[in-house]
PARO-713426 format. One record per residue (C-alpha): x, y, z; residue in three letters. Coordinates in steps of 0.1 Angstrom, whole numbers, plus 5000, padded with zeros to 4 digits. Each point is the difference from the previous one (the first is absolute). Example, Ala and Ser with C-alpha at 12.3 -4.5 7.8 and 13.67 -1.06 7.14 Angstrom:
<zator east="5123" north="4955" up="5078" zafi="ALA"/>
<zator east="5014" north="5034" up="4993" zafi="SER"/>
REM end
This chain:
<zator east="6118" north="2164" up="3580" zafi="UNK"/>
<zator east="5014" north="4961" up="4999" zafi="UNK"/>
<zator east="4991" north="4998" up="5035" zafi="UNK"/>
<zator east="4965" north="5011" up="4998" zafi="UNK"/>
<zator east="4992" north="4978" up="4968" zafi="UNK"/>
<zator east="5026" north="4972" up="5001" zafi="UNK"/>
<zator east="5000" north="4998" up="4962" zafi="UNK"/>
<zator east="5013" north="5016" up="4969" zafi="UNK"/>
<zator east="4981" north="5027" up="4986" zafi="UNK"/>
<zator east="5004" north="5007" up="4962" zafi="UNK"/>
<zator east="4984" north="5022" up="4973" zafi="UNK"/>
<zator east="4986" north="4983" up="4971" zafi="UNK"/>
<zator east="5010" north="5023" up="4972" zafi="UNK"/>
<zator east="4984" north="5020" up="4979" zafi="UNK"/>
<zator east="4999" north="4971" up="4977" zafi="UNK"/>
<zator east="4962" north="4998" up="5008" zafi="UNK"/>
<zator east="4990" north="5034" up="4997" zafi="UNK"/>
<zator east="4973" north="5010" up="4978" zafi="UNK"/>
<zator east="4992" north="4964" up="4991" zafi="UNK"/>
<zator east="4978" north="4972" up="5015" zafi="UNK"/>
<zator east="5012" north="4990" up="5036" zafi="UNK"/>
<zator east="4996" north="4958" up="5004" zafi="UNK"/>
<zator east="5018" north="5005" up="5033" zafi="UNK"/>
<zator east="4972" north="5002" up="5027" zafi="UNK"/>
<zator east="5011" north="5014" up="5033" zafi="UNK"/>
<zator east="4990" north="4986" up="5034" zafi="UNK"/>
<zator east="4993" north="5037" up="5010" zafi="UNK"/>
<zator east="4998" north="5039" up="4990" zafi="UNK"/>
<zator east="5011" north="5024" up="5023" zafi="UNK"/>
<zator east="4987" north="5033" up="4991" zafi="UNK"/>
<zator east="5011" north="5032" up="5019" zafi="UNK"/>
<zator east="4973" north="5030" up="4996" zafi="UNK"/>
<zator east="5011" north="5034" up="4995" zafi="UNK"/>
<zator east="5000" north="5030" up="4975" zafi="UNK"/>
<zator east="5028" north="5003" up="4971" zafi="UNK"/>
<zator east="5023" north="5028" up="4995" zafi="UNK"/>
<zator east="5028" north="5014" up="5022" zafi="UNK"/>
<zator east="4974" north="5026" up="5017" zafi="UNK"/>
<zator east="4984" north="4972" up="5019" zafi="UNK"/>
<zator east="5031" north="4977" up="5007" zafi="UNK"/>
<zator east="5005" north="5011" up="5033" zafi="UNK"/>
<zator east="4964" north="5002" up="5012" zafi="UNK"/>
<zator east="4981" north="4979" up="5026" zafi="UNK"/>
<zator east="4977" north="4990" up="4972" zafi="UNK"/>
<zator east="5027" north="4983" up="4985" zafi="UNK"/>
<zator east="5012" north="4975" up="5024" zafi="UNK"/>
<zator east="4989" north="4971" up="4978" zafi="UNK"/>
<zator east="5025" north="5012" up="4977" zafi="UNK"/>
<zator east="5026" north="5001" up="5026" zafi="UNK"/>
<zator east="4996" north="4963" up="5008" zafi="UNK"/>
<zator east="5000" north="4989" up="4966" zafi="UNK"/>
<zator east="5032" north="5022" up="4992" zafi="UNK"/>
<zator east="5018" north="4983" up="5033" zafi="UNK"/>
<zator east="4990" north="4965" up="4988" zafi="UNK"/>
<zator east="5016" north="5006" up="4966" zafi="UNK"/>
<zator east="5030" north="5017" up="5015" zafi="UNK"/>
<zator east="5008" north="4974" up="5021" zafi="UNK"/>
<zator east="4994" north="4973" up="4972" zafi="UNK"/>
<zator east="5022" north="5018" up="4977" zafi="UNK"/>
<zator east="4974" north="5008" up="4974" zafi="UNK"/>
<zator east="4984" north="5031" up="4982" zafi="UNK"/>
<zator east="4964" north="5003" up="4990" zafi="UNK"/>
<zator east="4995" north="5010" up="4966" zafi="UNK"/>
<zator east="4968" north="5011" up="4977" zafi="UNK"/>
<zator east="4979" north="4969" up="4992" zafi="UNK"/>
<zator east="4969" north="5017" up="4991" zafi="UNK"/>
<zator east="4984" north="5034" up="4999" zafi="UNK"/>
<zator east="4987" north="4994" up="5034" zafi="UNK"/>
<zator east="5028" north="4982" up="5018" zafi="UNK"/>
<zator east="5038" north="4999" up="5009" zafi="UNK"/>
<zator east="5009" north="4964" up="5011" zafi="UNK"/>
<zator east="5027" north="4975" up="5002" zafi="UNK"/>
<zator east="5002" north="4959" up="5011" zafi="UNK"/>
<zator east="5020" north="4986" up="5028" zafi="UNK"/>
<zator east="5004" north="4966" up="5012" zafi="UNK"/>
<zator east="4992" north="4998" up="5038" zafi="UNK"/>
<zator east="5006" north="4965" up="5017" zafi="UNK"/>
<zator east="4998" north="4984" up="4966" zafi="UNK"/>
<zator east="4967" north="5017" up="4994" zafi="UNK"/>
<zator east="4994" north="5026" up="4972" zafi="UNK"/>
<zator east="4989" north="5034" up="5009" zafi="UNK"/>
<zator east="4991" north="5031" up="4983" zafi="UNK"/>
<zator east="5006" north="5035" up="5017" zafi="UNK"/>
<zator east="4980" north="5026" up="4986" zafi="UNK"/>
<zator east="4994" north="5038" up="5002" zafi="UNK"/>
<zator east="4971" north="5016" up="4979" zafi="UNK"/>
<zator east="5005" north="5025" up="4978" zafi="UNK"/>
<zator east="4965" north="5015" up="5006" zafi="UNK"/>
<zator east="4993" north="5021" up="5029" zafi="UNK"/>
<zator east="4984" north="4986" up="5034" zafi="UNK"/>
<zator east="4965" north="5006" up="4990" zafi="UNK"/>
<zator east="5003" north="4977" up="4969" zafi="UNK"/>
<zator east="5022" north="4973" up="5016" zafi="UNK"/>
<zator east="4972" north="4978" up="4984" zafi="UNK"/>
<zator east="5011" north="5005" up="4966" zafi="UNK"/>
<zator east="5035" north="4987" up="5009" zafi="UNK"/>
<zator east="4989" north="4969" up="5024" zafi="UNK"/>
<zator east="4974" north="4990" up="4968" zafi="UNK"/>
<zator east="5030" north="5000" up="4974" zafi="UNK"/>
<zator east="5025" north="4981" up="5024" zafi="UNK"/>
<zator east="4974" north="4970" up="5012" zafi="UNK"/>
<zator east="4990" north="4998" up="4962" zafi="UNK"/>
<zator east="5034" north="4996" up="4986" zafi="UNK"/>
<zator east="5012" north="4976" up="5027" zafi="UNK"/>
<zator east="4967" north="4980" up="5000" zafi="UNK"/>
<zator east="4999" north="4999" up="5039" zafi="UNK"/>
<zator east="4971" north="5005" up="5024" zafi="UNK"/>
<zator east="4996" north="5028" up="5026" zafi="UNK"/>
<zator east="5009" north="4980" up="5027" zafi="UNK"/>
<zator east="5035" north="5000" up="4985" zafi="UNK"/>
<zator east="5003" north="5036" up="5000" zafi="UNK"/>
<zator east="5014" north="5022" up="5030" zafi="UNK"/>
<zator east="4997" north="5037" up="5001" zafi="UNK"/>
<zator east="5021" north="5021" up="5022" zafi="UNK"/>
<zator east="4985" north="5033" up="5009" zafi="UNK"/>
<zator east="5000" north="5030" up="5025" zafi="UNK"/>
<zator east="4973" north="5002" up="5029" zafi="UNK"/>
<zator east="4993" north="5030" up="5017" zafi="UNK"/>
<zator east="4979" north="4980" up="5025" zafi="UNK"/>
<zator east="5032" north="4985" up="5013" zafi="UNK"/>
<zator east="5026" north="5012" up="5023" zafi="UNK"/>
<zator east="5035" north="5011" up="4983" zafi="UNK"/>
<zator east="5016" north="4969" up="4989" zafi="UNK"/>
<zator east="4973" north="4978" up="5014" zafi="UNK"/>
<zator east="4997" north="4967" up="4976" zafi="UNK"/>
<zator east="4967" north="4986" up="4993" zafi="UNK"/>
<zator east="4995" north="4970" up="4977" zafi="UNK"/>
<zator east="4966" north="4987" up="4991" zafi="UNK"/>
<zator east="4985" north="4969" up="4976" zafi="UNK"/>
<zator east="4974" north="5025" up="4984" zafi="UNK"/>
<zator east="4976" north="5027" up="5010" zafi="UNK"/>
<zator east="4982" north="5032" up="4989" zafi="UNK"/>
<zator east="5021" north="5031" up="4989" zafi="UNK"/>
<zator east="4997" north="5015" up="5034" zafi="UNK"/>
<zator east="4997" north="5036" up="4984" zafi="UNK"/>
<zator east="5033" north="4996" up="4977" zafi="UNK"/>
<zator east="4992" north="5008" up="4965" zafi="UNK"/>
<zator east="5027" north="4979" up="4985" zafi="UNK"/>
<zator east="4986" north="4970" up="5017" zafi="UNK"/>
<zator east="4966" north="5011" up="4989" zafi="UNK"/>
<zator east="5012" north="4999" up="4962" zafi="UNK"/>
<zator east="5012" north="4967" up="5005" zafi="UNK"/>
<zator east="4970" north="4987" up="5013" zafi="UNK"/>
<zator east="4981" north="5014" up="4975" zafi="UNK"/>
<zator east="5021" north="4987" up="4970" zafi="UNK"/>
<zator east="5001" north="4964" up="5015" zafi="UNK"/>
<zator east="4966" north="5002" up="5013" zafi="UNK"/>
<zator east="5013" north="4983" up="5031" zafi="UNK"/>
<zator east="5016" north="5008" up="5033" zafi="UNK"/>
<zator east="5016" north="4966" up="5003" zafi="UNK"/>
<zator east="5037" north="5008" up="4997" zafi="UNK"/>
<zator east="5028" north="5007" up="5029" zafi="UNK"/>
<zator east="5011" north="5030" up="5006" zafi="UNK"/>
<zator east="5026" north="5020" up="5025" zafi="UNK"/>
<zator east="4992" north="5029" up="5015" zafi="UNK"/>
<zator east="5028" north="5022" up="5010" zafi="UNK"/>
<zator east="4993" north="5028" up="5026" zafi="UNK"/>
<zator east="5011" north="5036" up="4994" zafi="UNK"/>
<zator east="4980" north="5015" up="5027" zafi="UNK"/>
<zator east="4967" north="5022" up="4997" zafi="UNK"/>
<zator east="5000" north="5039" up="4995" zafi="UNK"/>
<zator east="4991" north="5026" up="5027" zafi="UNK"/>
<zator east="4963" north="5006" up="5000" zafi="UNK"/>
<zator east="5007" north="5033" up="4985" zafi="UNK"/>
<zator east="5022" north="4991" up="4970" zafi="UNK"/>
<zator east="4991" north="4986" up="4966" zafi="UNK"/>
<zator east="4999" north="4962" up="4996" zafi="UNK"/>
<zator east="5009" north="4999" up="4965" zafi="UNK"/>
<zator east="5030" north="5026" up="5005" zafi="UNK"/>
<zator east="5010" north="4975" up="5029" zafi="UNK"/>
<zator east="5003" north="4971" up="4981" zafi="UNK"/>
<zator east="5019" north="5019" up="4974" zafi="UNK"/>
<zator east="5023" north="5015" up="5025" zafi="UNK"/>
<zator east="5034" north="4989" up="5007" zafi="UNK"/>
<zator east="5004" north="4982" up="5035" zafi="UNK"/>
<zator east="5028" north="5017" up="5023" zafi="UNK"/>
<zator east="5032" north="4981" up="5009" zafi="UNK"/>
<zator east="4985" north="4976" up="5028" zafi="UNK"/>
<zator east="4970" north="4993" up="4983" zafi="UNK"/>
<zator east="5019" north="4989" up="4967" zafi="UNK"/>
<zator east="5023" north="4977" up="5022" zafi="UNK"/>
<zator east="4966" north="4986" up="5018" zafi="UNK"/>
<zator east="4986" north="4991" up="4967" zafi="UNK"/>
<zator east="5034" north="4987" up="4985" zafi="UNK"/>
<zator east="4997" north="4976" up="5030" zafi="UNK"/>
<zator east="4971" north="4988" up="4989" zafi="UNK"/>
<zator east="5007" north="4996" up="4963" zafi="UNK"/>
<zator east="5028" north="4976" up="5013" zafi="UNK"/>
<zator east="4975" north="4979" up="5020" zafi="UNK"/>
<zator east="4977" north="5003" up="4973" zafi="UNK"/>
<zator east="5026" north="4983" up="4976" zafi="UNK"/>
<zator east="5003" north="4972" up="5026" zafi="UNK"/>
<zator east="4962" north="4998" up="5003" zafi="UNK"/>
<zator east="5000" north="4995" up="4961" zafi="UNK"/>
<zator east="5025" north="4970" up="5002" zafi="UNK"/>
<zator east="4979" north="4984" up="5024" zafi="UNK"/>
<zator east="4966" north="5005" up="4983" zafi="UNK"/>
<zator east="5018" north="4986" up="4968" zafi="UNK"/>
<zator east="5016" north="4967" up="5019" zafi="UNK"/>
<zator east="4969" north="4995" up="5024" zafi="UNK"/>
<zator east="4969" north="5018" up="5001" zafi="UNK"/>
<zator east="4984" north="5033" up="5003" zafi="UNK"/>
<zator east="4984" north="4989" up="5035" zafi="UNK"/>
<zator east="5035" north="4990" up="5011" zafi="UNK"/>
<zator east="5015" north="5037" up="4990" zafi="UNK"/>
<zator east="4970" north="5015" up="5016" zafi="UNK"/>
<zator east="5006" north="4982" up="5033" zafi="UNK"/>
<zator east="5039" north="5006" up="5000" zafi="UNK"/>
<zator east="4999" north="5036" up="4990" zafi="UNK"/>
<zator east="4968" north="5017" up="5008" zafi="UNK"/>
REM end
């Protein structure tokens, strides 16, 4: 992890849990997914996978900070970053995002949402600075909650179901070993892209990783 970020990552302890937070993060990274063990390995939870991978590399754990959210704080390149996983289901992600932005007093442009995309090949990564929901109900929820689509997002391709297969069943299903490996590789690339976005810009991250 140190070779990627080049800086100490630390957990800001539970001292601030449940209290007003005076420290304002540079970035809030939210992984999208459904809570609970039944969904943990599903394609729809690749956003959670990235957050968990990043937290593990940083040596921190997410804890419950609100009825809508698990989160933690890390320091990356001397910048404070919040990592979060909503406790809502995907279709209600906007509730968690609204809480996070209000709690920390940051703008939607300081948000990065990581989520699955059935319109991209397995393991393909795509970064965007803004845009429509593209048919993703979780992103639609965020846009409605914020009344804005002006927030960066990282889409991780999980492939698409066969024409005769059910789309919901597909995204809630578990990828095979080959697909899982491709997705995990894109998660590693996504972590590097977040570092670039934080230290440079979303445009630079798009140029380097799309």
